[in-house]
C-alpha positions as CSV (number, residue, x, y, z in Angstrom):
1,X,112.3,148.6,74.7
2,X,112.8,146.7,71.7
3,X,115.1,148.8,69.7
4,X,112.8,150.6,66.4
5,X,116.1,148.7,64.2
6,X,115.3,144.9,65.5
7,X,112.2,145.9,64.6
8,X,112.4,146.2,61.1
9,X,115.0,144.1,60.5
10,X,112.9,141.5,62.1
11,X,109.9,141.9,59.6
12,X,112.0,142.6,56.6
13,X,113.5,139.0,56.9
14,X,109.8,137.6,58.7
15,X,107.4,139.4,56.6
16,X,109.0,141.6,52.9
17,X,110.8,138.6,51.6
18,X,108.2,136.1,51.7
19,X,106.7,138.1,48.4
20,X,109.8,137.3,46.6
21,X,109.3,133.9,47.1
22,X,106.1,133.4,45.2
23,X,103.9,133.0,48.5
24,X,100.3,132.5,48.4
25,X,97.2,133.6,49.9
26,X,97.3,130.1,52.1
27,X,101.0,130.2,53.1
28,X,99.8,133.7,54.4
29,X,97.4,133.0,57.0
30,X,99.0,130.1,58.6
31,X,102.0,132.2,59.2
32,X,99.8,135.3,60.0
33,X,97.4,132.5,62.2
34,X,100.8,131.9,63.8
35,X,102.2,135.0,64.5
36,X,98.5,136.2,66.5
37,X,97.1,133.1,67.9
38,X,99.0,133.6,71.2
39,X,97.8,137.7,71.1
40,X,95.6,138.1,74.6
41,X,93.9,141.8,75.4
42,X,97.2,141.5,77.6
43,X,96.0,144.1,80.4
44,X,92.9,145.2,79.5
45,X,89.3,143.9,81.4
46,X,87.6,145.0,77.2
47,X,84.4,143.3,76.8
48,X,83.9,141.0,73.2
49,X,80.7,140.0,72.3
50,X,79.4,138.1,69.0
51,X,76.7,139.5,66.8
52,X,74.9,138.8,63.8
53,X,75.6,142.6,61.4
54,X,72.9,141.7,58.7
55,X,74.7,138.2,57.7
56,X,78.2,139.5,58.8
57,X,80.1,137.9,61.6
58,X,81.2,140.6,63.5
59,X,83.0,142.2,67.4
60,X,81.4,144.7,69.6
61,X,84.5,146.0,71.3
62,X,83.6,147.6,74.9
63,X,81.1,147.5,77.1
64,X,77.3,148.0,76.2
65,X,76.9,151.1,77.5
66,X,79.7,152.8,75.4
67,X,77.4,152.6,71.9
68,X,75.0,155.6,74.4
69,X,78.4,157.8,73.5
70,X,78.4,156.5,69.8
71,X,79.6,153.9,67.7
72,X,83.5,153.2,65.8
73,X,82.9,150.9,62.8
74,X,86.7,149.4,62.4
75,X,87.2,148.0,59.0
76,X,90.5,146.0,59.8
77,X,93.6,145.2,56.7
78,X,95.0,142.2,55.5
79,X,95.4,142.8,51.8
80,X,91.1,142.5,51.8
81,X,92.6,138.0,52.3
82,X,93.6,138.5,55.6
83,X,92.1,138.7,59.2
84,X,94.4,138.9,62.8
85,X,91.3,138.4,65.1
86,X,93.9,139.1,68.6
87,X,95.3,141.8,67.1
88,X,92.3,143.5,66.0
89,X,90.7,142.5,69.1
90,X,93.5,144.7,70.8
91,X,93.7,147.1,68.4
92,X,89.7,147.6,69.0
93,X,90.3,147.2,73.4
94,X,92.7,150.7,72.7
95,X,90.5,152.2,70.6
96,X,87.4,151.5,72.2
97,X,89.4,152.8,75.7
98,X,90.7,155.5,74.0
99,X,87.8,157.3,72.6
100,X,85.3,156.3,74.5
101,X,83.2,154.6,72.2
102,X,81.8,151.1,71.8
103,X,83.8,149.4,68.1
104,X,81.8,147.1,66.1
105,X,84.5,145.4,64.1
106,X,82.9,142.8,61.4
107,X,84.8,140.2,59.9
108,X,84.0,140.5,56.0
109,X,84.0,138.2,53.5
110,X,87.5,137.4,52.0
111,X,89.7,137.1,49.0
112,X,90.1,134.7,46.9
113,X,87.3,132.8,48.3
114,X,85.0,136.4,48.1
115,X,86.8,138.6,45.9
116,X,85.2,142.6,45.3
117,X,83.2,143.5,45.8
118,X,82.1,141.2,48.5
119,X,84.1,142.7,51.2
120,X,82.7,146.2,50.6
121,X,79.4,144.4,50.4
122,X,79.9,144.3,53.4
123,X,80.7,147.0,55.2
124,X,77.4,148.4,52.9
125,X,75.9,145.9,54.5
126,X,76.8,146.8,58.5
127,X,76.5,150.1,59.0
128,X,73.0,149.8,56.7
129,X,72.6,147.0,60.6
130,X,73.7,149.2,63.0
131,X,71.5,152.3,61.9
132,X,68.9,149.4,62.4
133,X,69.9,149.0,66.1
134,X,69.3,152.8,66.1
135,X,72.5,154.4,65.9
136,X,72.6,157.3,64.5
137,X,75.4,158.3,62.6
138,X,75.7,161.7,64.5
139,X,76.8,159.3,66.2
140,X,79.1,157.4,64.9
141,X,82.7,157.6,63.4
142,X,84.6,154.8,61.1
143,X,88.4,153.9,61.0
144,X,90.8,151.9,59.5
145,X,93.7,150.3,58.0
146,X,95.7,149.4,54.8
147,X,93.2,147.5,52.5
148,X,90.6,148.0,55.5
149,X,91.4,152.0,55.1
150,X,90.5,151.3,51.1
151,X,86.4,150.0,52.2
152,X,86.2,152.8,55.1
153,X,86.1,155.4,52.0
154,X,84.4,153.2,49.3
155,X,82.1,153.4,52.1
156,X,81.9,156.8,52.8
157,X,81.4,157.3,49.0
158,X,78.6,154.4,48.4
159,X,76.6,156.1,50.7
160,X,77.2,159.4,49.8
161,X,76.2,158.3,46.6
162,X,73.1,156.2,47.7
163,X,71.6,159.6,49.7
164,X,72.6,157.8,53.4
165,X,73.1,160.0,55.9
166,X,77.3,160.2,56.6
167,X,79.0,159.2,59.7
168,X,80.9,162.2,62.0
169,X,83.9,161.0,60.2
170,X,86.7,158.5,59.2
171,X,90.6,157.8,60.2
172,X,92.5,155.3,58.6
173,X,95.9,154.0,59.5
174,X,98.5,153.8,55.3
175,X,94.7,153.1,53.3
176,X,95.5,151.6,49.9
177,X,93.9,153.8,47.7
178,X,94.9,153.2,44.5
179,X,96.0,150.0,43.2
180,X,96.7,150.6,39.9
181,X,100.5,151.3,41.8
182,X,100.7,154.4,40.3
183,X,101.9,156.4,43.1
184,X,105.5,157.1,43.2
185,X,106.1,156.3,46.6
186,X,104.9,152.5,45.4
187,X,108.5,152.6,43.6
188,X,110.9,155.3,46.0
189,X,110.2,153.4,48.6
190,X,110.2,149.7,47.5
191,X,113.7,149.5,49.7
192,X,112.5,151.7,52.7
193,X,110.1,149.5,53.9
194,X,110.3,146.5,55.4
195,X,106.7,145.0,54.8
196,X,106.2,145.0,51.2
197,X,107.6,145.0,47.5
198,X,105.8,145.3,43.8
199,X,104.9,141.2,43.9
200,X,102.9,142.0,46.7
201,X,100.5,144.4,44.5
202,X,100.4,142.0,42.2
203,X,99.2,139.3,44.4
204,X,96.5,141.4,46.2
205,X,95.6,142.1,42.5
206,X,95.2,138.4,41.4
207,X,93.5,137.9,44.4
208,X,91.3,140.8,45.3
209,X,89.7,142.0,41.6
210,X,86.9,139.5,39.4
211,X,87.0,141.1,36.6
212,X,86.9,145.4,37.8
213,X,89.7,147.4,36.8
214,X,92.6,148.8,39.5
215,X,90.8,152.0,38.5
216,X,87.4,152.0,39.7
217,X,87.2,154.7,41.8
218,X,84.9,151.2,44.1
219,X,88.5,149.8,44.2
220,X,91.4,152.5,43.9
221,X,88.8,155.2,46.0
222,X,91.6,157.5,45.1
223,X,90.0,158.2,41.6
224,X,86.9,158.3,43.1
225,X,84.6,161.7,44.1
226,X,85.6,163.2,47.5
227,X,82.9,166.0,47.2
228,X,80.7,165.4,50.6
229,X,82.6,163.3,52.7
230,X,83.3,164.4,56.5
231,X,86.8,165.0,57.4
232,X,89.2,162.8,57.4
233,X,91.9,161.7,59.9
234,X,95.2,160.2,57.1
235,X,98.3,158.3,59.4
236,X,100.8,156.9,57.6
237,X,104.5,155.9,57.8
238,X,107.5,158.0,55.7
239,X,109.3,155.2,54.5
240,X,106.7,153.1,53.5
241,X,105.3,152.3,49.7
242,X,102.0,152.9,50.6
243,X,103.2,156.8,51.5
244,X,101.3,158.5,48.8
245,X,98.2,156.5,48.7
246,X,97.7,158.9,52.0
247,X,99.0,161.9,50.8
248,X,97.4,161.9,47.4
249,X,94.2,161.0,49.0
250,X,94.2,164.4,51.6
251,X,95.5,166.1,48.5
252,X,91.7,165.3,46.7
253,X,89.9,165.4,49.7
254,X,91.0,168.6,49.9
255,X,90.8,170.5,46.8
256,X,86.8,169.4,47.5
257,X,87.1,171.1,50.7
258,X,86.7,168.2,52.9
259,X,89.1,168.6,56.3
260,X,91.6,166.1,55.3
261,X,94.8,165.5,57.8
262,X,98.1,163.8,57.5
263,X,100.5,162.6,59.6
264,X,103.5,160.9,58.1
265,X,105.5,159.4,61.2
266,X,109.4,158.5,59.7
267,X,111.3,155.2,59.9
268,X,107.8,153.2,61.2
269,X,106.4,150.2,58.9
270,X,103.2,149.5,57.8
271,X,100.0,149.9,60.0
272,X,103.1,150.3,63.0
273,X,99.8,150.8,65.3
274,X,99.7,147.1,66.1
275,X,102.5,146.9,67.4
276,X,101.1,147.6,70.8
277,X,104.8,147.7,72.4
278,X,106.2,150.9,70.7
279,X,105.5,154.6,72.2
280,X,104.9,155.9,68.3
281,X,102.5,152.7,67.9
282,X,100.3,154.7,71.6
283,X,100.9,158.2,70.4
284,X,99.5,157.5,67.6
285,X,96.2,156.5,68.3
286,X,95.9,158.9,70.9
287,X,95.0,160.9,68.4
288,X,93.7,159.1,65.5
289,X,91.1,159.0,68.7
290,X,90.8,162.0,69.7
291,X,90.3,162.5,66.1
292,X,87.6,160.8,66.6
293,X,85.8,162.5,69.3
294,X,87.0,165.7,68.1
295,X,83.6,164.6,66.0
296,X,81.6,162.0,66.9
297,X,79.3,161.7,70.3
298,X,76.3,162.3,72.3
299,X,73.4,164.0,70.9
300,X,70.4,164.3,72.3
301,X,67.7,161.8,72.2
302,X,65.2,163.1,70.2
303,X,67.7,164.0,67.3
304,X,68.5,160.8,67.7
305,X,65.0,159.2,67.2
306,X,64.5,161.0,63.8
307,X,67.2,160.1,62.0
308,X,67.3,156.8,62.7
309,X,63.5,156.9,61.5
310,X,64.6,158.6,58.8
311,X,66.3,156.2,56.8
312,X,65.1,153.4,55.2
313,X,67.1,150.4,56.1
314,X,66.2,147.1,54.1
315,X,65.1,144.6,56.8
316,X,66.7,141.9,58.4
317,X,65.9,138.5,56.8
């Protein structure tokens, strides 16, 4: 087993220092592609099926029959600009195995080619597509990490505001909830964070926003209305800059009567769940899987049919 200290040192040297050197999105994508290219679904016999989810290229992860038990919509991270398909297939496959649900992994549009709110609009479209397939929100959960955690929360708030039935729960790993950089840990943990520094936030803002304000609730869900959201789970590292993005979000949710739980993992890198060799990664995904399974499961067929019919999903183009 590789020591955690060695993994953190490698990340600090191989990733964190890039931000201070004026790295571009193109350079980050090249390095991410090289790191991701060699990953496979090692040891897992898992089905991966491509699908067009109302114009958003997506992948079903897991057996088709698992959708009868429920569906997990997983929104990947990557600073709104990157996608690591093999890494996230691996993550989704683990969650499929741990929850017994079928996982849908959409490749939403990325900045800077498609700036805010393109990615969020794609997530809304995918959710509508799932409902249009006859999948009841009462058999759906949402999960996401980092930027994907941001999109998961923004998606819940938009669905609520539009009067659409919400999924049963949502789990976020190190979500960015405040793109203004107002969380105290952004400064306090800049030295201990092995992946990011203040230059990373500057690049994300310049890449993602398209004239929108960083305190717009659809950009920074922390400033949104948390009332009426489903139960929420946050897993975050105690040494990362985004620590308080989770702590403050959970506090806002609880103030609105939401069941919001937080677990802080000391000494871990941002979204450590992607590092499959870590025992902490397995434990975190086990706990996230248990949380999702606590709320999301099969329901009587009559209830499923009634819910699907009650939602006026947009027609297919």
